[in-house]
Residue, then its C-alpha position, 0 to 999 in steps of 0.5 A: m500500500a505504501g507503494a501506491d501512495a508513493e506513486r500518487k502525483a503531488q497535488l501542488e507543484m512549484v515551477q520557478a524560472d532559473g534566476a527568478d526570485e521567490g516572489c515570481v512563481t507558478f504553482v500547478l494545482h492538480g485535481e482543481d478547476h475554475t472553482l478554486g482558481n477564480s476564488l483563490r485568485y480573487m482572495i490573493m488579488k486583495n492583498p496589496e503586496v501582490e503585483f499580479c495573480g492569474y491562472s489558466i486551465t491547461h486543457p479542458s480534459e485535464s483537471k489542473i490549473n497553472f496559478r501564477i503569483q508575482t509579489r512586490g518587495g521580495i515577499p515569497a509567493t509561497d507566503i502569499l499563496r498560503k495566506g490566500l488559501n487561509d483567507l479563502s478557507d475562513a470566508s468559506k467557513h463563515v458562509l457555511q456557518t451563516f447558511e446553517a444558522q439561517v436554515k436552523e432559524f427557518r426550520l424553527k419558524q416553520g415548526n412554529a407556523m405548523e402548531 
């Protein structure tokens, strides 16, 4: 079983041009599409330390995206990616909690209306 795990492809690859600094990196995210790409791009572009952030889908039949980040001031792109993922996770948790609270409130109102 350990051999099967070792053969699995990494979910995230980092591609950096020779001589490029840490602030200019392309990440390859396997098993992802526009759902993560566009929302993550939006969250990262809100950061004032980001000069450029964009993504592309390599081919419609492949489920991977090339995600490029360029930063200002020598900040590592990996730090920006990590912050963007954390911010997106926090926003998603907030949406889920708000939705669940509203569903609970709706069900309580529906239960009271039937009595």
